[in-house]
C-alpha positions, 0 to 999 in steps of 0.5 A: 870846531876849526871854523868857529875858532878861525872866526874867533881869531879873525874877530880878535884881529878886528878889535877896537883901534887901541887893541888892534893887532895884525891878523898874523899876530891874532891867529895861531901858528900854522897847524897848531889849531888843527893839531889840538883839534886832532888830539881832542878828536882822539880823546887825548884831552890832558895831552892837548891841555898840556900842549896849549899851556906850554904854547900859551906861556910862550906866546907874546900876544895877548890875543894868541894867549886868549886863543890858547885859553879858548882851545883849553876850554873847548877841550874841557867841554868835550871832556865833560860828558866823559867824566863821572858825576863826581868829577864833572862839577870839579872840571867845570869849576876849574875851567870857569875859574881859569877863564876868570883868572886869565881875564883878571891877571892878563888884562885883555882888551874888551873884545878878547874879554867878551869872547872869553866870557861868552865861552865861559857862559857856553861851558856852564850851559853845556854842563847843565845840559849834560847832567840831564842826558842820562835821564833823557836817554833812558826816560820811561814812556810813562813819565808824564809831560811837564814834570821834572826829571828825577836827578839825584840831589847833588846833580840837580843842584849842580845843574840848576846852579850852572844854569843860574850862573850862566843866565846871570853872566849872559844877561850881564854880558848882553848889557855890556855888549850894548854899552860897548858896541860903538867901540867893537866890530859889528860882526863881533857884536852880532856873533857874541849876542847870538851865542849868548842868546843860544846859551840863555835858551839852553839854560831856560830849557834845562831849568824847565826840565828840573823846575817844580811843576808850577814853574814849568809852564812859564819857563816853556813859554819863555823858551818859545819866545827865545827860540822864535827870536833865534830862528828869525835872526840866525843863518842856516847853521844856527837856524838848525840848532834853534829848530832842534832846540824847539823840537826838543822842548816840544818833545818834553811837552809830548806834543809829538805832531808839532815836534815832527813838524819841526824835525821836517822843517830842519831837514834842509838845514842839515849841513854835517854828520853831527847835525844828522846824528842830532836829528836822528837822536831826537827822532828816536827819543820821540818814538820811544816816548810814544812807546814804539820800541819796534819802530825805533829799532827799525829806524836805527837799522835803516841808518845807512851811514855806518859811523852814524849807526855806531854813534854811542848815543844812537847805540844807547837808544837802540839798547833802550828800544830793546829794553822797552820791547822786552818789557812789552813782551813780558807784559803779555798774559798769554803769549804765542810760541813766536812771541816767546821766541821774540822775547828770548831773542830780544833779551839776548840782543839786549845783553849782547849790546849792553856788554858791548857798550859798558866798556866802550862808554864813560861818563853820562853815557855809561850812567845811562847804560847802567840804568838800562841794564839795572832796569832790565835785570829788575823787570826780568826779576819782578816784572815791568810794573813792579820795576817801575814802582820799585824805581820810584821807591829807590828815588825816595831812598836816594832822597833819604826818605827811608820811612816812606820808602819802607812803608811803600815797600811793605804795601807792595809786598802785601798787595802783590800777587807775584812771589818774586815781587813780595820777596824783593820788596821784603828784602829791601824793607828789611835793609831799610829797617837796618838803616833805621835801627829797627832791629825787630822789624828788620828781623821779621821782614828778612825772615819772611824774605828768606822764606819767600826766596826759598819758595822761589827756589832762589837759595842765593838770595835767601842766604843773603836775607838770612845773613842780614837776619844774623846781623839783626840778631847780633845787634839785639844781643848787643843792645839787650839788657844784662838779664836778657843777654844769655837768651839773645846770645843763644838765639844768635848762636843757634841762627849762625849754626843753622845758617852754616847748615842750610847755606853751606854751599852759598857765598854767605857761609864765608861771613857766617863763619867769621861771625862764629869765629868772633864769639868762639874766639875767647872760649873755644879758640881751636874750633875758631881756628878750624873755621879760619883754616877752612876760610883760608882753603876756600876759593870763594869769590866775594867783594873785596870789602867783605872778604878779609885778605889772606894775611888778616886770616893768617894773623887771626889764625896765629892769634887763636893758636897762641890764645889756645896755647896760653890757656890753662883750660886747654884740654890735654892731648887734644892733638892737632887740628885736622886741617893743620895736620893735613897741611903738614902731611902735604908738606912732608910729602913734598919733602919726601919727593925731593930731598934738596934743602932749597926745595921751596916747600921747606919754607912752608913746612918749617912755618908749619913746624913752628905752628905746631909749637903753638898748637901744643896743649898748654900745661902751664903758663910757660907752655910756649917754647919761645926759643924753639919758636924763634928757631923754627921761624928763622929756619923758615925765613932763611930758606930761598923763595921759589918764584916759579909756580909751575914745576919744581926745578929738581924733578917733574913734581908739579906744585899746587897752582896756589903755592906762590900765594900760600908761600907769601902767606907763610912768609908773612906769618913767619915774620910776625911770629919771629917778631913776637918771639923777639919781643917776648925774648927781649932781643933788641938786636933782632928787632932792629934787623931787616926783619923789622925793616921788611914789616916797616916797608909793608902796607899800613894794614900789615904793620897794624896786624903785626902789632895786633898779633903781639898785643894780646901778650901784654895783658897776661900777668902770669907770663914773665916780662910783661912790663918789659914786653909792653915797653918793647912793643911801644918802641916797636909801635913807634917804628912801625907807624909812618907819618905818611899813613892816611888819617883814618889809618893813624886813628886806628893806630891810636887804639893800639897805642892806647893799650900799650900806654896803659900796660907800659905806663909810658903815656908820652908817645900817645899824648904826642901822637894825639897832639899831632893829630889834633893839628889836622883838619878833623871831622866831629867823628874823628875828634870824638875818636881822639877824645875817646882814646885820651879818656882811657888815660887815668888822671894820674897821667897828669903827674908825669912831668914829660907827658902831663903838660901835653895831655892838659894842652890836648884837652884844652884844644878839644874844649876850644874846638867843641861846642859848649855843652856837647859831649866833647866839651863836657868831657874836656872840662872834667878832664881839665878839672881833674888835671888841675886837681892833680897839679894842686890847683884845687880852687881853679878845679872847684871853680871849673866844676861849679861853673859847668854844673850851673850851665849843664847840671846833668854833665851829659851822662850819669857816669860823668855826673857821678865823676864830677860830683865825686871830685867836687865833694873831694875838693870841698872836703879838702878846703 
């Protein structure tokens, strides 16, 4: 790196006379280049880039500014393989754009511009090469020669685009060099021409790995010609790189003798540890592609240089060799005790090395390590042969060819004699049927998969398959016509209960209880609350996306208790829920052990006492004593919080380890409960106190939950003060909503706002919010969400002098942003016709209806057609 940049600096000093500068001016200040290189070696790329940008801004010479730009590009190239697949294209685009902007804005001399452009071409060639690295380092020996590597579509497109762009730039620069060579230093011309030819060869090599089979032979022939020219015209260092490139292309063709010959020829040209590592890497890949994993393992163990042996690529190829040896041992039909011991030791060594590499690698090497680990787990589960077939099917799934993949999975399940393969294939086929919406097929496949997993004595996988089966039953219930719904509902409920009975010890019981809570929520809130309490008490580790947070569950619990209390159908003397009573007794024991008033358990106990008000069986529509509930919540919130979860400061009684979490849940619920009571009691002062501020300062999810907890009470006409409560909640909703919330979060708030607008009759805030969101860049799905919310409002909303114009403007914008004839356009047209009718412009409304009826006589849906027909008849009869 240092030598290369020094040569560049000297070449900059040797530009044509009109751009000539002194060598001191062309080179960087003493030590700067070494300092930046040291930062790169320590992977401090961001710090190095910041330093280079500061120095570049301070430099007065264009040549020095160019050298700083080259150092920045060097850092980008070294950083590139350490980034994720999503980040790599972004960095390449930025680095290439920075060079283009530098050339266009700072107008460097011809030599400086050529050097920058050459570096741009090299960056593109490297970016394309790095994309192939995970597949090359993990390539299956069974992969046929001269067939493309199977990269995911976005990565393949990026690599081919980088190759094409790099090739075009390189060819244009070579012609430009020929035109300017009389005005440039000959050494500079030779150096740039050689570098461009190397970049062209690397682009051709990458294209040969990604092209279609008919294109590959011509590309390989072109690559042979390019490498032959490079070998003849290069010095020792460049000759090594050219022979290495040729050996790599021979390896792609599985011409192992020719590859070994080139590897032997390049040995005399090795000049650095990096050259030795590159040659060793190619040698190990050759052994792996010949399916000689034991020899590859031995070769890595015989590396004398410790630094080279610890090189991440060498370690990863060692991991690959362990995987292949493990699979060869698995395929043995009758293995001896020694082979069994070797199988066990190989598996152990693989797992240890994988666990070591996973936290130590990133970017392309991390992707390769994860691929090897996934292959190891899959082959261990279904065997190497089936693992290869399943990986090929996974490639179809990645390409969104679900129908073909499902068909192949079904064939594999039917033909395999291994029960593990059949179960795994049926499970994947069922998941694909879910994606395709084929509920009946998914139901059959998942039921068979669960049965197969049980026969394998694998209850965890059986539970996962059965949980997906429950989802299918739920979809069938939802989609069933009205006469069939009771039968489907019964089947779904029976399946959920059976799952909870058969798989109560599995993690899926958590989700199954959530399923049961949903259908028990309205008709049996107490049993549903019992399930929520059970979920709160469990210590089950599930993925964050599938496990609701504790606040969500606690607010759900409060909602269920309030639903029960407000219900006239509640059973008298039903008593407390056993779990709630148990918690209350626990807090009373804490209180008995310590009479001090600032005991932290009092916070939780006071909240529990507030909850008992909600748990009382309802006797009339005013069963909840809101004043008592407010006092109990105030008592809980007034108590000091204990930040020490270890030992009570007043005695040696130790609180539970999860007490801080329980305390946090209690305080959160107390705030929401107090806010509910304040709204019900119409206490404006309470709503504007720090209680509201504390919720407002919380995350969007908690603020949304606070409103969701309160909303059910705006739809109970038997309770007094409902219109006032709805108006209060509408005002509160505006206070809780934050402009800084993410777009998806704001769209979720809209559904709550629409419910409030319908109940309170005040549509102005909703329409204002709809109009604000319409100014943002929305996807078609998000635009549909806005229209669905606005469609809830009745046509009479247009009469509102404050909100009516905003609603009309909203539908006009929806219509303008939609395609003629689609659902949004048709709905907006009908809404505008309704608005014109309300405004008294009957002729305009009738004209709009007649035009749309001619263009789109079905109006998209029968329901909309009926609305349009009714309105048109009304307008025609009024004429």
